[in-house]
Short mmCIF file of the C-alpha atoms (twelve columns), coordinates in Angstrom:
data_MODEL
# 
_entry.id   MODEL 
# 
loop_
_atom_site.group_PDB 
_atom_site.id 
_atom_site.type_symbol 
_atom_site.label_atom_id 
_atom_site.label_alt_id 
_atom_site.label_comp_id 
_atom_site.label_asym_id 
_atom_site.label_seq_id 
_atom_site.Cartn_x 
_atom_site.Cartn_y 
_atom_site.Cartn_z 
_atom_site.pdbx_PDB_model_num 
ATOM 1   C CA . MET A 1   53.779 2.734   -9.139  1 
ATOM 2   C CA . GLY A 2   51.687 4.771   -11.557 1 
ATOM 3   C CA . ILE A 3   52.435 8.230   -12.910 1 
ATOM 4   C CA . THR A 4   50.046 10.864  -11.591 1 
ATOM 5   C CA . GLY A 5   49.258 14.544  -11.459 1 
ATOM 6   C CA . VAL A 6   47.440 16.424  -8.703  1 
ATOM 7   C CA . PHE A 7   45.355 19.579  -9.216  1 
ATOM 8   C CA . PHE A 8   43.925 21.698  -6.405  1 
ATOM 9   C CA . ILE A 9   41.198 24.309  -6.864  1 
ATOM 10  C CA . PRO A 10  40.990 26.493  -3.725  1 
ATOM 11  C CA . SER A 11  37.724 27.989  -2.537  1 
ATOM 12  C CA . ASN A 12  36.719 30.719  -0.125  1 
ATOM 13  C CA . PRO A 13  35.597 29.592  3.347   1 
ATOM 14  C CA . ASN A 14  31.955 30.581  2.792   1 
ATOM 15  C CA . ALA A 15  31.733 29.596  -0.882  1 
ATOM 16  C CA . SER A 16  30.878 26.283  -2.508  1 
ATOM 17  C CA . THR A 17  33.594 24.144  -4.043  1 
ATOM 18  C CA . VAL A 18  33.946 23.072  -7.682  1 
ATOM 19  C CA . PHE A 19  33.379 19.396  -6.843  1 
ATOM 20  C CA . SER A 20  30.079 19.210  -8.711  1 
ATOM 21  C CA . ALA A 21  31.518 21.220  -11.611 1 
ATOM 22  C CA . VAL A 22  34.439 18.799  -11.983 1 
ATOM 23  C CA . THR A 23  32.085 15.819  -11.885 1 
ATOM 24  C CA . GLU A 24  29.857 17.418  -14.512 1 
ATOM 25  C CA . LYS A 25  32.847 18.213  -16.749 1 
ATOM 26  C CA . LEU A 26  34.031 14.611  -16.512 1 
ATOM 27  C CA . HIS A 27  30.702 13.462  -17.956 1 
ATOM 28  C CA . LYS A 28  30.322 16.165  -20.615 1 
ATOM 29  C CA . SER A 29  33.792 17.169  -21.796 1 
ATOM 30  C CA . LEU A 30  35.421 13.784  -22.433 1 
ATOM 31  C CA . THR A 31  35.006 11.195  -25.151 1 
ATOM 32  C CA . ASP A 32  35.198 8.246   -22.756 1 
ATOM 33  C CA . GLU A 33  32.348 7.897   -20.282 1 
ATOM 34  C CA . PRO A 34  33.623 8.013   -16.667 1 
ATOM 35  C CA . VAL A 35  32.781 4.897   -14.692 1 
ATOM 36  C CA . PRO A 36  32.609 5.244   -10.880 1 
ATOM 37  C CA . VAL A 37  34.658 2.415   -9.348  1 
ATOM 38  C CA . GLY A 38  34.867 3.270   -5.662  1 
ATOM 39  C CA . ARG A 39  35.607 5.735   -2.895  1 
ATOM 40  C CA . TRP A 40  38.825 7.142   -1.493  1 
ATOM 41  C CA . ALA A 41  40.009 9.305   1.399   1 
ATOM 42  C CA . LEU A 42  43.156 10.877  2.782   1 
ATOM 43  C CA . GLU A 43  44.443 12.671  5.848   1 
ATOM 44  C CA . HIS A 44  47.345 15.129  5.813   1 
ATOM 45  C CA . LYS A 45  49.011 16.790  8.793   1 
ATOM 46  C CA . LEU A 46  51.511 19.625  8.454   1 
ATOM 47  C CA . MET A 47  54.099 20.580  11.060  1 
ATOM 48  C CA . ARG A 48  56.585 23.435  10.874  1 
ATOM 49  C CA . ASP A 49  59.658 24.144  12.949  1 
ATOM 50  C CA . THR A 50  59.240 26.689  15.722  1 
ATOM 51  C CA . PRO A 51  61.131 29.961  15.174  1 
ATOM 52  C CA . SER A 52  64.003 30.613  17.534  1 
ATOM 53  C CA . CYS A 53  63.364 32.875  20.542  1 
ATOM 54  C CA . LEU A 54  66.793 34.419  20.077  1 
ATOM 55  C CA . PRO A 55  67.016 37.566  17.943  1 
ATOM 56  C CA . ALA A 56  68.529 37.038  14.513  1 
ATOM 57  C CA . SER A 57  72.024 38.333  14.025  1 
ATOM 58  C CA . ALA A 58  72.433 41.199  11.582  1 
ATOM 59  C CA . SER A 59  75.049 39.161  9.720   1 
ATOM 60  C CA . GLN A 60  72.872 36.063  9.435   1 
ATOM 61  C CA . ARG A 61  70.213 35.411  6.869   1 
ATOM 62  C CA . PRO A 62  66.850 34.208  8.226   1 
ATOM 63  C CA . ALA A 63  66.732 30.421  8.460   1 
ATOM 64  C CA . GLN A 64  64.636 28.688  5.848   1 
ATOM 65  C CA . ALA A 65  61.470 27.124  7.218   1 
ATOM 66  C CA . ARG A 66  61.520 23.378  7.795   1 
ATOM 67  C CA . TYR A 67  58.473 21.155  7.438   1 
ATOM 68  C CA . MET A 68  57.324 17.707  8.491   1 
ATOM 69  C CA . GLN A 69  54.284 16.245  6.774   1 
ATOM 70  C CA . PHE A 70  52.270 13.097  7.494   1 
ATOM 71  C CA . LEU A 71  49.976 11.598  4.856   1 
ATOM 72  C CA . SER A 72  47.757 8.531   4.681   1 
ATOM 73  C CA . LEU A 73  45.846 7.373   1.590   1 
ATOM 74  C CA . THR A 74  43.143 4.712   1.669   1 
ATOM 75  C CA . TYR A 75  44.333 3.194   -1.610  1 
ATOM 76  C CA . PHE A 76  47.774 2.569   -0.079  1 
ATOM 77  C CA . PRO A 77  46.603 0.864   3.136   1 
ATOM 78  C CA . ASN A 78  49.897 -0.756  4.163   1 
ATOM 79  C CA . HIS A 79  51.866 2.348   5.030   1 
ATOM 80  C CA . GLY A 80  51.856 6.062   5.707   1 
ATOM 81  C CA . PHE A 81  54.117 8.711   4.192   1 
ATOM 82  C CA . ILE A 82  56.397 11.105  6.070   1 
ATOM 83  C CA . TYR A 83  58.027 13.980  4.180   1 
ATOM 84  C CA . THR A 84  60.468 16.148  6.077   1 
ATOM 85  C CA . SER A 85  63.017 18.860  5.391   1 
ATOM 86  C CA . GLN A 86  66.561 17.593  5.427   1 
ATOM 87  C CA . PRO A 87  68.867 19.156  8.047   1 
ATOM 88  C CA . PRO A 88  71.709 21.105  6.419   1 
ATOM 89  C CA . GLY A 89  74.838 19.039  5.855   1 
ATOM 90  C CA . GLN A 90  73.126 15.715  6.573   1 
ATOM 91  C CA . PRO A 91  73.177 12.695  4.192   1 
ATOM 92  C CA . THR A 92  69.925 11.893  2.445   1 
ATOM 93  C CA . GLN A 93  67.953 8.808   3.400   1 
ATOM 94  C CA . GLN A 94  67.309 6.681   0.380   1 
ATOM 95  C CA . PRO A 95  63.601 7.103   -0.437  1 
ATOM 96  C CA . GLY A 96  61.210 4.230   -0.109  1 
ATOM 97  C CA . ALA A 97  63.498 2.283   2.223   1 
ATOM 98  C CA . GLY A 98  61.014 2.592   5.077   1 
ATOM 99  C CA . ALA A 99  61.667 3.044   8.764   1 
ATOM 100 C CA . THR A 100 63.052 -0.455  9.305   1 
ATOM 101 C CA . ASN A 101 65.765 -0.460  6.663   1 
ATOM 102 C CA . PRO A 102 67.111 3.037   5.965   1 
ATOM 103 C CA . THR A 103 69.874 3.450   3.392   1 
ATOM 104 C CA . LEU A 104 72.093 6.508   3.421   1 
ATOM 105 C CA . THR A 105 73.769 8.009   0.399   1 
ATOM 106 C CA . PRO A 106 76.611 10.488  0.760   1 
ATOM 107 C CA . GLN A 107 75.222 12.980  -1.737  1 
ATOM 108 C CA . PRO A 108 71.602 13.992  -2.409  1 
ATOM 109 C CA . GLN A 109 70.425 13.147  -5.894  1 
ATOM 110 C CA . GLN A 110 69.809 16.221  -8.003  1 
ATOM 111 C CA . PRO A 111 66.507 16.275  -9.912  1 
ATOM 112 C CA . SER A 112 66.801 15.837  -13.623 1 
ATOM 113 C CA . ALA A 113 65.406 18.235  -16.170 1 
ATOM 114 C CA . ALA A 114 62.369 16.046  -16.713 1 
ATOM 115 C CA . ALA A 115 61.674 15.869  -12.977 1 
ATOM 116 C CA . THR A 116 61.988 19.589  -12.342 1 
ATOM 117 C CA . PRO A 117 58.717 21.406  -11.698 1 
ATOM 118 C CA . ALA A 118 57.599 23.200  -14.811 1 
ATOM 119 C CA . SER A 119 57.048 26.936  -14.595 1 
ATOM 120 C CA . THR A 120 53.505 26.794  -15.907 1 
ATOM 121 C CA . PRO A 121 50.589 28.911  -14.693 1 
ATOM 122 C CA . GLY A 122 49.103 27.447  -11.541 1 
ATOM 123 C CA . SER A 123 52.174 25.385  -10.662 1 
ATOM 124 C CA . VAL A 124 52.931 24.900  -6.990  1 
ATOM 125 C CA . ALA A 125 55.848 26.945  -5.638  1 
ATOM 126 C CA . THR A 126 57.961 24.077  -4.303  1 
ATOM 127 C CA . ASP A 127 60.206 24.401  -1.277  1 
ATOM 128 C CA . ARG A 128 63.791 24.533  -2.535  1 
ATOM 129 C CA . SER A 129 65.257 22.956  0.616   1 
ATOM 130 C CA . PRO A 130 65.942 19.204  0.210   1 
ATOM 131 C CA . MET A 131 63.144 16.948  1.398   1 
ATOM 132 C CA . VAL A 132 63.331 13.310  2.484   1 
ATOM 133 C CA . MET A 133 60.496 10.838  1.854   1 
ATOM 134 C CA . SER A 134 59.991 7.852   4.152   1 
ATOM 135 C CA . THR A 135 57.287 5.216   4.423   1 
ATOM 136 C CA . VAL A 136 56.338 3.579   7.717   1 
ATOM 137 C CA . PRO A 137 53.610 1.142   8.802   1 
ATOM 138 C CA . LEU A 138 50.323 3.009   8.915   1 
ATOM 139 C CA . GLN A 139 49.825 2.566   12.658  1 
ATOM 140 C CA . SER A 140 53.336 3.933   13.272  1 
ATOM 141 C CA . CYS A 141 52.550 7.077   11.279  1 
ATOM 142 C CA . SER A 142 49.972 8.206   13.843  1 
ATOM 143 C CA . THR A 143 52.274 7.279   16.727  1 
ATOM 144 C CA . LEU A 144 55.133 9.335   15.291  1 
ATOM 145 C CA . PHE A 145 52.868 12.335  14.783  1 
ATOM 146 C CA . GLN A 146 51.748 12.159  18.414  1 
ATOM 147 C CA . HIS A 147 55.374 11.966  19.488  1 
ATOM 148 C CA . PHE A 148 56.347 15.103  17.598  1 
ATOM 149 C CA . SER A 149 53.174 16.901  18.701  1 
ATOM 150 C CA . TYR A 150 53.802 16.415  22.411  1 
ATOM 151 C CA . ALA A 151 57.372 15.360  23.165  1 
ATOM 152 C CA . CYS A 152 58.861 17.746  20.574  1 
ATOM 153 C CA . GLN A 153 56.354 20.579  20.946  1 
ATOM 154 C CA . PRO A 154 59.003 23.268  21.642  1 
ATOM 155 C CA . PHE A 155 60.645 22.485  18.304  1 
ATOM 156 C CA . TRP A 156 57.721 21.565  16.034  1 
ATOM 157 C CA . CYS A 157 54.336 23.247  15.718  1 
ATOM 158 C CA . HIS A 158 51.259 21.538  14.283  1 
ATOM 159 C CA . ARG A 159 49.978 23.984  11.661  1 
ATOM 160 C CA . HIS A 160 46.941 22.240  10.255  1 
ATOM 161 C CA . THR A 161 45.200 18.960  9.397   1 
ATOM 162 C CA . VAL A 162 43.219 18.506  6.195   1 
ATOM 163 C CA . THR A 163 41.197 15.537  5.013   1 
ATOM 164 C CA . VAL A 164 39.349 14.264  1.975   1 
ATOM 165 C CA . PRO A 165 36.637 12.304  3.784   1 
ATOM 166 C CA . ASN A 166 34.580 10.861  0.940   1 
ATOM 167 C CA . GLY A 167 36.115 11.191  -2.510  1 
ATOM 168 C CA . ILE A 168 34.965 9.417   -5.667  1 
ATOM 169 C CA . VAL A 169 37.106 7.330   -8.031  1 
ATOM 170 C CA . TYR A 170 36.381 7.197   -11.775 1 
ATOM 171 C CA . ASP A 171 37.924 5.150   -14.561 1 
ATOM 172 C CA . VAL A 172 38.051 7.212   -17.756 1 
ATOM 173 C CA . GLY A 173 39.724 5.351   -20.613 1 
ATOM 174 C CA . ASP A 174 43.426 4.992   -19.760 1 
ATOM 175 C CA . PHE A 175 43.096 7.288   -16.749 1 
ATOM 176 C CA . ARG A 176 41.903 6.880   -13.184 1 
ATOM 177 C CA . VAL A 177 40.533 10.095  -11.671 1 
ATOM 178 C CA . ARG A 178 40.058 10.729  -7.970  1 
ATOM 179 C CA . VAL A 179 37.971 13.746  -6.967  1 
ATOM 180 C CA . GLY A 180 37.245 15.010  -3.465  1 
ATOM 181 C CA . ASP A 181 36.612 18.082  -1.354  1 
ATOM 182 C CA . VAL A 182 39.435 19.105  0.980   1 
ATOM 183 C CA . ARG A 183 38.265 19.985  4.479   1 
ATOM 184 C CA . GLN A 184 40.463 21.447  7.191   1 
ATOM 185 C CA . THR A 185 39.756 19.975  10.621  1 
ATOM 186 C CA . GLN A 186 42.450 21.768  12.666  1 
ATOM 187 C CA . PRO A 187 43.040 24.413  13.926  1 
ATOM 188 C CA . ALA A 188 39.655 25.586  12.605  1 
ATOM 189 C CA . VAL A 189 37.058 23.685  10.635  1 
ATOM 190 C CA . ARG A 190 36.673 25.051  7.116   1 
ATOM 191 C CA . VAL A 191 36.537 24.004  3.470   1 
ATOM 192 C CA . ARG A 192 39.814 24.521  1.582   1 
ATOM 193 C CA . GLY A 193 38.778 23.501  -1.932  1 
ATOM 194 C CA . THR A 194 38.683 20.509  -4.268  1 
ATOM 195 C CA . VAL A 195 41.530 18.190  -5.204  1 
ATOM 196 C CA . VAL A 196 41.733 16.064  -8.355  1 
ATOM 197 C CA . GLU A 197 44.277 13.306  -8.881  1 
ATOM 198 C CA . ILE A 198 44.743 12.005  -12.426 1 
ATOM 199 C CA . GLU A 199 46.603 8.704   -12.782 1 
ATOM 200 C CA . TRP A 200 47.813 7.179   -16.052 1 
ATOM 201 C CA . LYS A 201 46.695 3.521   -16.244 1 
ATOM 202 C CA . GLY A 202 47.982 2.699   -19.733 1 
ATOM 203 C CA . PRO A 203 51.226 0.884   -20.662 1 
ATOM 204 C CA . SER A 204 54.002 2.145   -18.423 1 
ATOM 205 C CA . LEU A 205 57.717 1.465   -18.187 1 
ATOM 206 C CA . VAL A 206 57.718 2.831   -14.643 1 
ATOM 207 C CA . ALA A 207 54.990 0.417   -13.491 1 
ATOM 208 C CA . SER A 208 56.787 -2.485  -15.138 1 
ATOM 209 C CA . VAL A 209 60.109 -1.633  -13.464 1 
ATOM 210 C CA . ALA A 210 58.352 -1.503  -10.072 1 
ATOM 211 C CA . SER A 211 56.590 -4.825  -10.675 1 
ATOM 212 C CA . GLN A 212 59.718 -6.638  -11.790 1 
ATOM 213 C CA . TYR A 213 61.787 -5.139  -8.993  1 
ATOM 214 C CA . HIS A 214 59.449 -6.443  -6.309  1 
ATOM 215 C CA . GLN A 215 59.273 -9.847  -7.983  1 
ATOM 216 C CA . LEU A 216 63.068 -9.936  -7.789  1 
ATOM 217 C CA . ARG A 217 62.997 -8.904  -4.109  1 
ATOM 218 C CA . LYS A 218 60.647 -11.809 -3.390  1 
ATOM 219 C CA . GLY A 219 63.029 -14.191 -5.155  1 
ATOM 220 C CA . THR A 220 60.655 -15.052 -8.009  1 
ATOM 221 C CA . GLY A 221 61.500 -15.240 -11.673 1 
ATOM 222 C CA . SER A 222 63.581 -17.622 -13.708 1 
ATOM 223 C CA . PRO A 223 67.401 -17.533 -13.392 1 
ATOM 224 C CA . ALA A 224 67.571 -17.757 -17.164 1 
ATOM 225 C CA . ASP A 225 65.978 -14.338 -17.512 1 
ATOM 226 C CA . GLY A 226 67.739 -12.848 -14.503 1 
ATOM 227 C CA . GLY A 227 64.692 -13.106 -12.266 1 
ATOM 228 C CA . LEU A 228 62.883 -10.463 -14.337 1 
ATOM 229 C CA . ARG A 229 59.942 -12.568 -15.365 1 
ATOM 230 C CA . ASP A 230 56.452 -11.910 -14.140 1 
ATOM 231 C CA . ASP A 231 53.519 -13.606 -15.821 1 
ATOM 232 C CA . ASP A 232 51.103 -11.375 -13.886 1 
ATOM 233 C CA . ASP A 233 52.628 -8.116  -15.133 1 
ATOM 234 C CA . ASP A 234 49.996 -6.199  -17.118 1 
ATOM 235 C CA . SER A 235 51.990 -3.026  -17.692 1 
ATOM 236 C CA . GLY A 236 52.311 -3.761  -21.411 1 
ATOM 237 C CA . ILE A 237 56.112 -3.306  -21.331 1 
ATOM 238 C CA . ASP A 238 58.499 -6.166  -22.106 1 
ATOM 239 C CA . MET A 239 61.234 -6.238  -19.467 1 
ATOM 240 C CA . ALA A 240 63.311 -9.011  -21.083 1 
ATOM 241 C CA . CYS A 241 65.996 -6.420  -21.981 1 
ATOM 242 C CA . ALA A 242 66.089 -4.547  -18.686 1 
ATOM 243 C CA . ASP A 243 69.804 -3.849  -19.121 1 
ATOM 244 C CA . SER A 244 69.016 -1.696  -22.145 1 
ATOM 245 C CA . ILE A 245 66.730 0.608   -20.137 1 
ATOM 246 C CA . GLU A 246 68.364 3.794   -18.884 1 
ATOM 247 C CA . GLU A 247 67.312 6.326   -16.285 1 
ATOM 248 C CA . THR A 248 66.813 8.857   -19.065 1 
ATOM 249 C CA . ASP A 249 64.084 6.559   -20.434 1 
ATOM 250 C CA . ILE A 250 62.253 6.910   -17.123 1 
ATOM 251 C CA . ASP A 251 62.653 10.709  -17.268 1 
ATOM 252 C CA . THR A 252 61.278 10.692  -20.802 1 
ATOM 253 C CA . GLU A 253 58.235 8.643   -19.809 1 
ATOM 254 C CA . TYR A 254 57.473 10.915  -16.860 1 
ATOM 255 C CA . ALA A 255 57.645 13.979  -19.114 1 
ATOM 256 C CA . ALA A 256 55.499 12.375  -21.844 1 
ATOM 257 C CA . THR A 257 52.883 11.112  -19.384 1 
ATOM 258 C CA . ALA A 258 52.794 14.485  -17.620 1 
ATOM 259 C CA . ALA A 259 51.907 16.043  -20.979 1 
ATOM 260 C CA . LEU A 260 49.029 13.557  -21.358 1 
ATOM 261 C CA . ILE A 261 47.793 14.319  -17.840 1 
ATOM 262 C CA . ARG A 262 47.906 18.073  -18.447 1 
ATOM 263 C CA . GLU A 263 46.071 17.612  -21.754 1 
ATOM 264 C CA . PHE A 264 43.395 15.563  -19.978 1 
ATOM 265 C CA . TRP A 265 43.028 18.269  -17.325 1 
ATOM 266 C CA . ALA A 266 42.867 21.065  -19.914 1 
ATOM 267 C CA . ARG A 267 39.866 19.397  -21.554 1 
ATOM 268 C CA . LEU A 268 37.895 19.864  -18.317 1 
ATOM 269 C CA . GLU A 269 38.350 23.665  -18.569 1 
ATOM 270 C CA . ILE A 270 38.501 24.213  -14.807 1 
ATOM 271 C CA . GLU A 271 40.139 27.559  -14.036 1 
ATOM 272 C CA . GLY A 272 42.106 28.662  -10.983 1 
ATOM 273 C CA . ALA A 273 43.808 25.335  -10.282 1 
ATOM 274 C CA . ARG A 274 47.252 24.832  -8.796  1 
ATOM 275 C CA . GLU A 275 49.071 21.815  -10.170 1 
ATOM 276 C CA . ALA A 276 51.681 19.426  -8.801  1 
ATOM 277 C CA . VAL A 277 52.843 17.127  -11.590 1 
ATOM 278 C CA . LEU A 278 56.608 17.010  -12.109 1 
ATOM 279 C CA . VAL A 279 57.591 17.976  -8.584  1 
ATOM 280 C CA . THR A 280 61.143 17.666  -7.264  1 
ATOM 281 C CA . ASP A 281 62.423 14.072  -6.923  1 
ATOM 282 C CA . VAL A 282 59.502 12.553  -8.805  1 
ATOM 283 C CA . GLY A 283 60.640 9.218   -10.232 1 
ATOM 284 C CA . LYS A 284 63.551 8.922   -7.804  1 
ATOM 285 C CA . GLU A 285 62.431 5.551   -6.467  1 
ATOM 286 C CA . SER A 286 61.858 4.143   -9.973  1 
ATOM 287 C CA . LYS A 287 65.423 5.014   -10.941 1 
ATOM 288 C CA . GLU A 288 66.754 3.429   -7.771  1 
ATOM 289 C CA . GLN A 289 64.794 0.247   -8.503  1 
ATOM 290 C CA . LEU A 290 66.217 0.098   -12.016 1 
ATOM 291 C CA . ARG A 291 69.711 0.713   -10.676 1 
ATOM 292 C CA . ARG A 292 69.405 -2.131  -8.174  1 
ATOM 293 C CA . MET A 293 68.003 -4.506  -10.788 1 
ATOM 294 C CA . LYS A 294 71.095 -3.922  -12.905 1 
ATOM 295 C CA . GLN A 295 73.502 -4.598  -10.078 1 
ATOM 296 C CA . GLN A 296 75.184 -7.976  -10.173 1 
ATOM 297 C CA . GLY A 297 74.480 -10.275 -7.255  1 
ATOM 298 C CA . MET A 298 71.492 -8.379  -5.908  1 
ATOM 299 C CA . GLN A 299 70.446 -10.270 -2.777  1 
ATOM 300 C CA . LYS A 300 67.040 -10.773 -1.324  1 
ATOM 301 C CA . PRO A 301 66.575 -8.569  1.805   1 
ATOM 302 C CA . ASP A 302 67.445 -10.229 5.110   1 
ATOM 303 C CA . GLN A 303 64.499 -11.708 6.941   1 
ATOM 304 C CA . THR A 304 63.596 -10.124 10.278  1 
ATOM 305 C CA . PHE A 305 61.752 -11.684 13.192  1 
ATOM 306 C CA . ASN A 306 59.495 -10.244 15.861  1 
ATOM 307 C CA . GLY A 307 59.752 -10.721 19.620  1 
ATOM 308 C CA . ASN A 308 57.972 -14.090 19.454  1 
ATOM 309 C CA . GLY A 309 60.495 -15.545 17.030  1 
ATOM 310 C CA . GLN A 310 58.008 -15.416 14.156  1 
ATOM 311 C CA . LEU A 311 58.855 -14.002 10.743  1 
ATOM 312 C CA . ALA A 312 57.945 -10.324 10.783  1 
ATOM 313 C CA . GLU A 313 55.572 -9.083  8.132   1 
ATOM 314 C CA . GLU A 314 57.148 -6.677  5.664   1 
ATOM 315 C CA . ASP A 315 55.507 -4.004  3.598   1 
ATOM 316 C CA . PRO A 316 55.070 -5.747  0.218   1 
ATOM 317 C CA . ASP A 317 55.702 -2.521  -1.688  1 
ATOM 318 C CA . PRO A 318 57.157 0.282   0.473   1 
ATOM 319 C CA . GLU A 319 57.764 2.527   -2.560  1 
ATOM 320 C CA . ALA A 320 54.138 2.424   -3.689  1 
ATOM 321 C CA . GLY A 321 52.565 5.866   -3.821  1 
ATOM 322 C CA . VAL A 322 55.657 7.950   -3.026  1 
ATOM 323 C CA . ASP A 323 55.301 10.094  -6.163  1 
ATOM 324 C CA . VAL A 324 51.659 10.979  -5.575  1 
ATOM 325 C CA . ALA A 325 52.420 11.533  -1.870  1 
ATOM 326 C CA . ARG A 326 55.011 14.161  -2.834  1 
ATOM 327 C CA . GLN A 327 52.456 15.845  -5.058  1 
ATOM 328 C CA . PHE A 328 49.748 15.961  -2.388  1 
ATOM 329 C CA . MET A 329 52.246 17.301  0.136   1 
ATOM 330 C CA . GLU A 330 53.372 20.092  -2.172  1 
ATOM 331 C CA . ILE A 331 49.728 21.066  -2.664  1 
ATOM 332 C CA . PHE A 332 48.749 20.852  1.014   1 
ATOM 333 C CA . ARG A 333 51.675 22.849  2.335   1 
ATOM 334 C CA . PHE A 334 49.611 25.921  1.480   1 
ATOM 335 C CA . ASN A 335 52.720 28.129  1.496   1 
ATOM 336 C CA . ARG A 336 52.857 27.997  5.303   1 
# 
C-alpha cells in the first residue's frame, strides 16, 4: 500500500490535453531520467441519488447529495472499488473488509489533522458527508453497477463514465508516475483532461505495516517475533518493534510523503491542476492494520468454501489501492 497523490488537469472539449506537455516535462525538468515500465488503465462510473419528486418543506434544508462510485484499476486486478455516501445515522463499514466480511464500528473514525485535505490552490473540494470504501471481486463490481443502474433506477442516476484507456507508467528515482488522458464515454463522448498519479516507492512505514499485516493474516512469521517477520519485505523499515509504532507515526509519514509528492509535482511546472493528496480518511486502513497487529490473540480469518466444497479463493490484499482509489474518486466526481 504505497502513498500517492493524484493531479488532474482539465481541458476544454475541443482543445488538446497536456499529456504531451507532462511527458516532456518529465524528461526535461527532473534530475532522474524517467524510465517507461508499462501501461495502465482505469474505468470510473459515477452515480448520484435521484432528487425527490416531493416539494421541499420550507422548514427543511435541502438534502445533501449522495454518491456511489465504481472504480477499476489495471494495476489492482483482483478487485474493484466502491465508494458510497453513508446514510445518516448508520454505522460505518470498516474499510477494506470487502463484500464477504464486513465489519461494523459504532462510530465513524474522524480524520486526523494529517489526513485532512489541505486548503492549497487547486485542491479538490471534498464532499463533507461521510463516505464508505469497500472492495469487491472485480467481476462483482460490474454486476453491482448493473444492478443499481436498472433495478434501482428510480433512486440512483448514472451521471457519467470516464476512462483512461492507454496510460503510461514511468519510474523516476523513488517515484512511480502514471500519466493518461481522461476520456468520458457516457453520456457523451468527450475529452475531460489529463490525470497524473505520483506514487512514492522509497522506504515506507505504511508499506511495511501492510506487508507484515498480510503475512500475519496468512499465518506466516516466527512465533518468537510475533509473526511479524517477512524476509521478502523490501520496504526498508524494520518491523521488529511494531508495538512501538503509533498511529501518529503513520499520520506523520503521510504528511511528509505528501510534501515530497507536491515538491515533485511543482518541479514539472504544470499550471491549472486540481490535486487530491491528503483526502479524507487517507491512511485509515493502515491504522486499522496496525491496530489489529497489536491486538493480543489475533486469529487468522476463518476459511470459507464454495458450493462445491472447495476452499474459496480470497483476495490476497483487499486493502490494496484504497487510498489512491479515494483520490481518483474525489477527482472524478467533477462537482456533480
